[in-house]
C-alpha positions as CSV (number, residue, x, y, z in Angstrom):
1,X,0.1,0.1,0.0
2,X,1.3,3.5,-0.7
3,X,0.7,6.4,1.5
4,X,0.7,10.1,1.1
5,X,0.8,12.8,3.9
6,X,-2.1,14.1,5.5
7,X,-0.8,17.7,5.8
8,X,-0.8,18.3,2.0
9,X,-2.4,17.1,-1.3
10,X,-0.2,17.0,-4.4
11,X,-1.7,19.1,-7.1
12,X,-1.4,16.4,-9.7
13,X,-3.3,13.2,-8.9
14,X,-1.9,9.7,-10.1
15,X,-3.9,6.5,-9.9
16,X,-2.5,3.9,-7.9
17,X,-1.1,1.9,-10.7
18,X,0.6,5.1,-11.9
19,X,2.0,5.7,-8.5
20,X,3.4,2.3,-8.2
21,X,4.9,2.8,-11.7
22,X,6.6,6.0,-10.6
23,X,8.1,4.2,-7.4
24,X,9.1,1.2,-9.4
25,X,11.1,3.5,-11.8
26,X,12.7,5.3,-8.9
27,X,13.4,1.7,-7.3
28,X,15.2,0.4,-10.5
29,X,17.2,3.5,-11.1
30,X,18.3,4.9,-7.7
31,X,17.6,2.1,-5.1
32,X,19.4,-0.4,-7.5
33,X,22.4,1.9,-7.9
34,X,22.6,2.4,-4.2
35,X,22.4,-1.3,-3.7
36,X,25.4,-1.9,-6.2
37,X,27.4,0.9,-4.5
38,X,26.8,-0.6,-1.0
39,X,27.9,-4.0,-2.2
40,X,31.2,-2.5,-3.2
41,X,31.3,-0.4,-0.1
42,X,30.8,-3.5,2.1
43,X,33.4,-5.5,0.3
44,X,36.0,-2.8,0.8
45,X,35.2,-2.4,4.4
46,X,35.4,-6.1,5.2
47,X,37.7,-7.7,2.9
48,X,40.3,-8.2,5.5
49,X,38.1,-10.8,7.0
50,X,38.8,-13.1,3.9
51,X,42.4,-12.2,4.0
52,X,42.9,-12.5,7.9
53,X,45.3,-15.5,7.9
54,X,47.5,-14.0,5.3
55,X,47.5,-10.6,6.8
56,X,48.3,-11.7,10.1
57,X,51.2,-14.0,8.8
58,X,52.6,-11.5,6.5
59,X,52.4,-8.4,8.8
60,X,52.9,-10.1,12.1
61,X,49.5,-9.4,13.6
62,X,48.5,-11.1,16.8
63,X,44.6,-11.9,17.1
64,X,44.3,-8.8,19.2
65,X,46.4,-6.5,16.9
66,X,44.0,-7.9,14.0
67,X,40.8,-7.2,15.9
68,X,41.7,-3.8,16.8
69,X,43.0,-3.0,13.2
70,X,39.5,-4.4,11.9
71,X,37.7,-2.1,14.2
72,X,39.8,1.0,13.9
73,X,38.1,1.7,10.5
74,X,35.1,2.9,12.5
75,X,37.2,5.4,14.4
76,X,37.8,7.4,11.2
77,X,34.4,6.5,9.9
78,X,32.6,8.1,13.0
79,X,34.7,11.2,13.2
80,X,33.5,12.4,9.8
81,X,29.9,11.0,9.7
82,X,28.0,14.0,10.7
83,X,29.9,16.6,8.8
84,X,29.7,14.5,5.7
85,X,25.9,14.1,5.8
86,X,25.4,17.9,6.4
87,X,27.7,18.7,3.5
88,X,25.7,16.1,1.5
89,X,22.3,17.9,2.2
90,X,23.9,21.4,1.2
91,X,25.9,20.3,-2.0
92,X,23.7,17.6,-3.2
93,X,23.8,13.7,-3.1
94,X,25.1,13.3,-6.7
95,X,28.3,15.3,-6.4
96,X,29.0,14.1,-2.6
97,X,28.3,10.6,-3.0
98,X,30.5,10.4,-6.0
99,X,33.3,12.3,-4.1
100,X,33.2,9.6,-1.2
101,X,33.2,6.6,-3.7
102,X,36.3,7.9,-5.8
103,X,38.2,8.7,-2.7
104,X,37.5,5.5,-0.6
105,X,38.3,3.4,-3.5
106,X,41.7,5.0,-3.9
107,X,42.5,4.5,-0.3
108,X,41.4,1.0,-0.2
109,X,43.7,0.3,-3.4
110,X,46.6,2.0,-1.3
111,X,46.1,-0.3,1.5
112,X,48.4,-2.7,-0.5
113,X,51.3,-0.7,0.7
114,X,50.8,-1.5,4.5
115,X,54.1,-3.2,6.0
116,X,53.3,-3.9,9.6
117,X,50.9,-3.1,12.6
118,X,51.3,0.7,12.6
119,X,50.8,1.1,8.8
120,X,47.8,-1.3,8.9
121,X,46.1,0.6,11.8
122,X,46.8,4.0,9.8
123,X,45.3,2.5,6.7
124,X,42.1,1.2,8.4
125,X,41.5,4.7,10.1
126,X,42.0,6.5,6.8
127,X,39.8,4.3,4.8
128,X,37.1,4.9,7.5
129,X,37.5,8.7,7.0
130,X,37.3,8.3,3.1
131,X,34.0,6.2,3.3
132,X,32.4,8.4,6.2
133,X,28.9,9.6,5.1
134,X,28.2,6.9,2.4
135,X,25.8,4.8,4.2
136,X,24.0,7.6,6.1
137,X,24.0,9.7,3.1
138,X,22.3,7.0,1.1
139,X,19.9,6.4,4.0
140,X,19.1,10.2,3.9
141,X,19.0,10.4,0.1
142,X,16.2,7.7,-0.2
143,X,14.0,9.6,2.2
144,X,14.0,12.1,-0.6
145,X,12.5,9.8,-2.9
146,X,10.7,6.9,-1.1
147,X,7.5,7.6,0.9
148,X,7.6,6.4,4.5
149,X,5.2,3.6,4.4
150,X,7.5,1.7,1.8
151,X,10.7,2.3,3.5
152,X,11.2,-1.0,5.3
153,X,10.7,-2.9,2.0
154,X,13.0,-0.6,0.1
155,X,15.5,-0.7,3.0
156,X,15.6,-4.3,2.8
157,X,16.4,-4.1,-1.0
158,X,19.2,-1.7,-0.2
159,X,20.5,-3.5,2.9
160,X,20.6,-6.9,1.2
161,X,23.7,-5.5,-0.3
162,X,25.7,-6.4,3.0
163,X,24.9,-10.2,2.8
164,X,25.1,-10.4,-0.9
165,X,28.5,-8.5,-0.5
166,X,29.7,-11.5,1.6
167,X,28.0,-14.1,-0.6
168,X,29.8,-12.7,-3.6
169,X,32.8,-11.3,-2.0
170,X,33.8,-14.7,-0.5
171,X,34.5,-16.5,-3.7
172,X,35.8,-13.5,-5.5
173,X,38.1,-12.7,-2.7
174,X,39.4,-16.4,-2.6
175,X,40.1,-16.2,-6.3
176,X,42.0,-12.9,-6.1
177,X,44.0,-14.5,-3.1
178,X,45.1,-17.2,-5.3
179,X,47.0,-14.7,-7.3
180,X,49.7,-14.6,-4.4
181,X,53.2,-13.7,-5.5
182,X,51.9,-13.0,-9.1
183,X,53.9,-9.9,-10.4
184,X,55.7,-10.0,-6.9
185,X,52.5,-9.1,-4.9
186,X,50.9,-11.0,-2.2
187,X,47.4,-12.1,-2.6
188,X,46.0,-9.7,-0.1
189,X,47.7,-7.1,-2.0
190,X,45.9,-8.0,-5.1
191,X,42.7,-8.1,-3.1
192,X,43.0,-4.3,-2.1
193,X,43.8,-3.4,-5.7
194,X,41.1,-5.2,-7.5
195,X,38.3,-4.7,-4.9
196,X,39.1,-0.9,-4.5
197,X,38.9,-0.1,-8.3
198,X,35.2,-0.7,-8.7
199,X,34.5,2.1,-6.1
200,X,36.3,4.6,-8.2
201,X,34.4,3.7,-11.4
202,X,31.0,3.7,-9.6
203,X,31.8,7.2,-8.3
204,X,32.1,8.4,-11.8
205,X,29.0,6.7,-12.9
206,X,27.2,8.2,-9.8
207,X,27.6,11.7,-11.4
208,X,25.6,10.6,-14.3
209,X,22.9,8.3,-12.7
210,X,22.1,10.1,-9.4
211,X,19.7,13.0,-9.3
212,X,19.5,15.3,-6.2
213,X,15.5,15.5,-5.7
214,X,12.5,14.4,-7.6
215,X,11.9,17.7,-9.1
216,X,15.1,17.4,-11.1
217,X,14.3,14.1,-12.4
218,X,14.0,14.6,-16.2
219,X,13.9,10.6,-16.5
220,X,10.3,10.9,-15.0
221,X,7.3,12.3,-17.2
222,X,6.5,15.9,-16.0
223,X,3.2,15.0,-14.2
224,X,5.0,12.0,-12.4
225,X,7.8,14.2,-11.3
226,X,5.4,16.9,-10.1
227,X,3.4,14.2,-7.9
228,X,6.5,12.7,-6.4
229,X,8.0,15.9,-5.7
230,X,4.9,17.3,-4.0
231,X,4.3,14.0,-2.0
232,X,8.0,14.0,-0.6
233,X,7.7,17.8,0.2
234,X,4.4,17.2,2.1
235,X,6.1,14.3,4.1
236,X,9.1,16.6,5.0
237,X,6.8,19.3,6.1
238,X,5.0,16.6,8.2
239,X,8.5,15.5,9.7
240,X,9.3,19.2,10.5
241,X,6.0,19.7,12.3
242,X,6.0,16.4,14.4
243,X,9.9,15.5,14.6
244,X,13.2,17.2,15.3
245,X,14.1,19.5,12.5
246,X,17.2,21.2,13.7
247,X,20.6,19.8,14.4
248,X,20.6,21.0,18.0
249,X,17.0,19.4,18.7
250,X,18.2,16.0,16.9
251,X,21.5,16.2,19.0
252,X,19.6,16.9,22.2
253,X,16.8,14.1,21.7
254,X,16.8,11.3,24.0
255,X,15.1,9.2,21.2
256,X,18.0,9.9,18.9
257,X,20.6,8.7,21.5
258,X,18.5,5.7,22.3
259,X,18.5,4.7,18.7
260,X,22.2,5.3,18.5
261,X,22.6,2.9,21.4
262,X,20.4,0.3,19.8
263,X,22.5,0.6,16.5
264,X,25.7,0.4,18.5
265,X,24.8,-2.7,20.0
266,X,23.8,-4.3,16.7
267,X,26.9,-3.0,14.8
268,X,29.0,-4.5,17.6
269,X,27.7,-7.8,16.8
270,X,27.7,-7.2,13.0
271,X,31.4,-6.8,12.7
272,X,32.2,-8.9,15.9
273,X,30.8,-11.8,14.0
274,X,31.7,-11.1,10.3
275,X,35.4,-9.9,10.6
276,X,36.0,-13.4,12.5
277,X,33.5,-15.6,10.9
278,X,35.8,-16.9,7.9
279,X,38.6,-17.5,10.4
280,X,36.2,-19.3,12.9
281,X,34.9,-21.6,10.1
282,X,38.4,-22.1,8.7
283,X,39.9,-23.1,12.1
284,X,36.9,-25.5,12.8
285,X,36.7,-27.0,9.5
286,X,40.3,-27.2,8.5
287,X,39.1,-26.2,4.9
288,X,40.0,-23.1,2.7
289,X,39.2,-22.0,-0.9
290,X,36.0,-22.8,-2.5
291,X,34.7,-25.0,0.3
292,X,35.1,-22.5,2.8
293,X,33.6,-19.7,0.9
294,X,30.4,-22.0,0.3
295,X,30.3,-22.6,3.9
296,X,30.6,-19.0,4.7
297,X,27.9,-18.0,2.5
298,X,25.3,-20.2,3.9
299,X,24.2,-18.0,6.6
300,X,23.9,-15.0,4.4
301,X,21.8,-16.6,1.9
302,X,19.3,-17.5,4.8
303,X,19.6,-13.8,5.9
304,X,18.4,-12.7,2.3
305,X,15.3,-14.4,2.5
306,X,14.6,-13.2,6.0
307,X,15.3,-9.6,5.1
308,X,12.8,-9.4,2.4
309,X,10.0,-11.3,4.3
310,X,10.4,-9.5,7.4
311,X,10.7,-5.9,5.7
312,X,7.4,-6.6,3.8
313,X,5.7,-7.6,6.9
314,X,6.7,-4.6,8.7
315,X,5.6,-2.4,6.1
316,X,2.2,-4.2,5.9
317,X,1.6,-4.0,9.4
318,X,3.1,-0.5,9.9
319,X,4.9,-1.6,13.1
320,X,8.6,-1.1,13.5
321,X,9.7,-1.6,17.3
322,X,8.4,-5.0,17.8
323,X,10.0,-6.2,14.6
324,X,13.3,-4.9,15.5
325,X,13.2,-6.4,18.9
326,X,12.1,-9.8,17.7
327,X,14.9,-9.9,15.2
328,X,17.5,-9.0,17.7
329,X,16.3,-11.7,20.0
330,X,16.5,-14.3,17.1
331,X,19.9,-13.4,16.6
332,X,21.0,-13.5,20.1
333,X,19.5,-17.0,20.3
334,X,21.6,-18.3,17.3
335,X,24.8,-16.9,18.9
336,X,24.0,-18.6,22.1
337,X,23.4,-21.9,20.2
338,X,26.6,-21.3,18.4
339,X,28.8,-20.7,21.7
340,X,27.5,-24.1,22.9
341,X,28.5,-25.8,19.6
342,X,31.9,-24.3,18.7
343,X,33.3,-27.8,17.9
344,X,30.5,-29.1,15.8
345,X,30.5,-27.5,12.1
346,X,27.0,-28.3,11.0
347,X,25.4,-26.9,14.2
348,X,27.7,-23.9,14.2
349,X,26.8,-22.9,10.5
350,X,23.1,-23.5,11.4
351,X,23.4,-21.2,14.5
352,X,25.0,-18.4,12.4
353,X,22.4,-18.7,9.9
354,X,19.6,-18.3,12.6
355,X,21.7,-15.4,13.9
356,X,22.1,-13.7,10.5
357,X,18.4,-13.9,9.7
358,X,17.7,-12.0,12.8
359,X,20.4,-9.5,12.8
360,X,20.3,-8.6,9.0
361,X,16.6,-8.1,9.3
362,X,17.1,-5.8,12.3
363,X,18.8,-3.4,9.7
364,X,16.1,-3.7,7.3
365,X,13.6,-2.4,9.7
366,X,15.6,-0.1,11.9
367,X,16.4,2.6,9.4
368,X,12.7,3.3,8.7
369,X,12.4,4.4,12.5
370,X,14.6,7.6,12.5
371,X,12.7,9.4,9.7
372,X,9.5,9.2,12.1
373,X,11.3,11.4,14.6
374,X,13.5,13.6,12.4
375,X,12.9,16.2,9.8
376,X,14.7,19.0,7.7
377,X,18.3,19.5,8.7
378,X,17.6,17.4,11.8
379,X,17.4,14.3,9.7
380,X,20.8,14.9,8.0
381,X,22.3,15.4,11.5
382,X,20.3,12.8,13.3
383,X,20.9,9.9,10.8
384,X,24.5,10.6,10.8
385,X,24.8,10.8,14.6
386,X,22.8,7.5,14.9
387,X,25.2,5.9,12.3
388,X,28.4,7.4,13.7
389,X,27.6,6.5,17.4
390,X,26.4,3.2,16.4
391,X,29.3,2.2,14.1
392,X,31.5,2.6,17.1
393,X,30.2,-0.9,17.7
394,X,32.3,-1.9,14.7
395,X,35.4,-1.0,16.5
396,X,34.4,-2.6,19.9
397,X,32.8,-5.9,18.5
398,X,36.1,-7.2,16.6
399,X,38.3,-6.0,19.5
400,X,36.5,-7.9,22.2
401,X,36.3,-10.9,20.0
402,X,40.1,-10.8,19.3
403,X,40.9,-10.1,23.0
404,X,38.6,-13.0,24.3
405,X,40.0,-15.4,21.6
406,X,43.6,-14.6,22.8
407,X,42.6,-14.9,26.5
408,X,40.5,-18.0,26.4
409,X,41.7,-19.8,23.3
410,X,38.1,-20.0,21.9
411,X,35.2,-18.1,20.4
412,X,32.4,-19.0,22.7
413,X,33.0,-16.2,25.4
414,X,33.0,-13.5,22.6
415,X,29.7,-15.0,21.1
416,X,28.1,-14.7,24.4
417,X,29.0,-11.4,24.9
418,X,27.6,-10.3,21.5
419,X,24.5,-12.3,22.3
420,X,24.1,-10.3,25.4
421,X,24.3,-6.8,23.4
422,X,21.5,-8.1,21.3
423,X,19.3,-8.9,24.2
424,X,19.9,-5.4,25.6
425,X,19.1,-3.8,22.2
426,X,15.9,-5.6,22.0
427,X,14.9,-4.3,25.4
428,X,15.9,-0.7,24.5
429,X,14.1,-0.3,21.4
430,X,10.8,-1.4,22.8
431,X,11.1,1.7,25.4
432,X,11.0,4.2,22.5
433,X,7.8,6.0,22.0
434,X,7.3,6.6,18.3
435,X,4.6,8.2,16.4
436,X,2.3,5.8,14.3
437,X,3.0,6.3,10.5
438,X,-0.7,6.2,10.3
439,X,-1.1,9.4,12.5
440,X,1.1,11.4,10.0
441,X,-0.1,9.8,6.9
442,X,-3.3,9.1,5.1
443,X,-3.8,6.2,2.4
444,X,-3.7,7.4,-1.1
445,X,-4.8,4.1,-2.5
């Protein structure tokens, strides 16, 4: 079902079929491109997970040092999130997203030059600085184009990029790593070169594909452009009226900080699991290459199905908090089961599948919540703040897993800590009082 704001009525009226056609065109052009870019971004962000064994061997990294290096990406990332999103709103998504992608691609490629712990840490921080603003910028950008009642489904389509990046990235990364010593370069050096280059190319393509606002979309018919522009303008007006529309209001909102905490706990688990998952499965199975990539992909294939079904159900019921909480508890249950069976490969893979279905589906629904309480410039600042604070979990999670692995000799302790974080997140999200989408929208069809 499509929804239009109660606060204003577009001067052009489209039939339900015409409205669906407009949003379908937006999805095919903008959401599809955002999806492809996020796949590349995610691969560049986590490809050290595929090369962990080789990196530790060649650079002399302990488990703790590797975990810290994996997480340091988020230190640079978080420092530049908010100013990046504010600049995107001022400059426009087309130019700013292109700038982010070109720079991060070049930095990712330059990671081939690291020689030890210090340079590895520095490269991860600079990569985070370069990529800062991409994800929250895309989340903000899609609020300019997609009506509120469609955002969980659309968010699921966009955020499917993360598990797909792992499914695709695993075999591609293994293939690239097999180039070890070709032209005198290590396999992990080829990995950074060949997986960083697509970001540069997509950054150039973004200048042609992206359009800042519906009013500028010459690829839509004039009446379609007018309807979508008026519909989204009315939604922005509603958010300004009911939500936090200034930077100060967003920063001082308890709801924004509570959402930041929930996202922090979820991100702690996301990267605490993934940056170690290939190594966990390799250590337990004793396999590498294509068999390892196939095993690693199983949980994320399951996650794709869960994200689509849960995102659609959330949109259909117009309920957000309960879906996020239920998904977080599902993910926690999977990790607890996994901690109990760290020596049983089939059960461990099954537990990770259960966990990923829940955790990745959290992301599909979670990002439909901030626009309900934020509007205007406050939306740019608030979404960036939630993502910046939340992604600090990307530093803590891998570091905790690495330290506990080194101290205990196993992974169970770290998995139980991550499960606890998800249980706390489920409880916190249920305390947030949200306006019902139906209170701010009236059905158009």
